[in-house]
N, C-alpha and C positions, 0 to 999 in steps of 0.2 A: 685264813686263816680262823677256825673258830673257836672261844674261849670253850675249856671243858671243862673246867672248874665254875659250879656256881659262885655270884658274887654275894656281897652282905648286902652290897645297897644297889642303886642305880647309877649305874659309870655317868659321870660326867662329861655333858653333853657340850659338844663343841661349839653351840652358838650358849652353853652360858645362862640355858634360860634356869636351871636348875641346881647356878651354884649354891646359892644362899641352904640350903640340905646337902646338897654333898660336903660343904666341909663343918659342918655340926660332926652329917655320922660318920665323917672321916678320920675328924680330932676322936671324936669318943670311942672307936677303934682300936684306935693308936697306941690310945691311956691307958685302955684294956688291956691290946694284947703289951703292956708296958715298953712302948715304943712311939710315946706324946712327947716325946726331949727331943725325939729326932728331927721334928718339925716347927721347935721353940729357936728364940733367937739365941746363939753360942754364947754359951755358957761357958768359964772358963775353966767352972770346979764342977760342971754335971758334964762332961763332952762325952758324946757318944760315942762304942763305938763303931770299928764297920763293917763286925760282921747287922748289929742294928738300926746300919744306916743305912748297909743292901734289903736286911729284911721290908725296911720301913718304903725305898722306893719300890721293888718289888709289890705290894701292896695297892701303890696310890696310880704306878703303870695298868695294877690289874683295874684298874674303880676307872681306867682312863676315856674315852672316847676314841677311837682309831684315827683320829686326825688329830686329835695331839700326842696320843701317843709316837706319833711320826715324827709331831712336831718341838718334841720334847726329849728326841733319844739320846741323844749327844750328856745330857743330863745325870750327875750321881751324886749330888747331894740330896739328899728328900725337903733340905731346909732352902734349899734355890728354887727346887721346883713347886713345892709350896709361895714363896713368895711370887715367883713369875706369876704360878695361878691369879692370887691376889691379888695381885696386880695388872692383867687382864681382864677381872670380870669382878672384884671389890665393888665395883659400881653399881652391882645389879643390888643390894643393900640399902642403894639409895631411889634405886628406882621401883621397887617390887614391896621392900617393908612395907613402905605408907601405901602404898597402893593398895593392900592386903586389910591392915588396919583401918583404912577407912570404908573396905566392904565387910570386916567383919564388924564395927560400928552401924550402919546399917543394914546389920542382917538381920529378919522382921526371919520368921517359923510363922 
């Protein structure tokens, strides 16, 4: 099935190679939509409504690779999806970021 609506940013690849940029884009977009609290750790004073959680889940799933959508098909809480993806791909920061910094320092024009 083809995605008819346009993506605001690139979907998260199943290999996780674009995880660092994806997580930043997703967090910024959710905050802009007023849904940033749906992916944060549960705070009893700031509980997101079920409508907000549904909107956030739709947004996140829309920006996932088809393979990841199938893998996380049964989840209904955006915070759980966020944490599962973090567990799976967060090591990318330790692999990609130092290499990018190294390349940037040695970049010559």
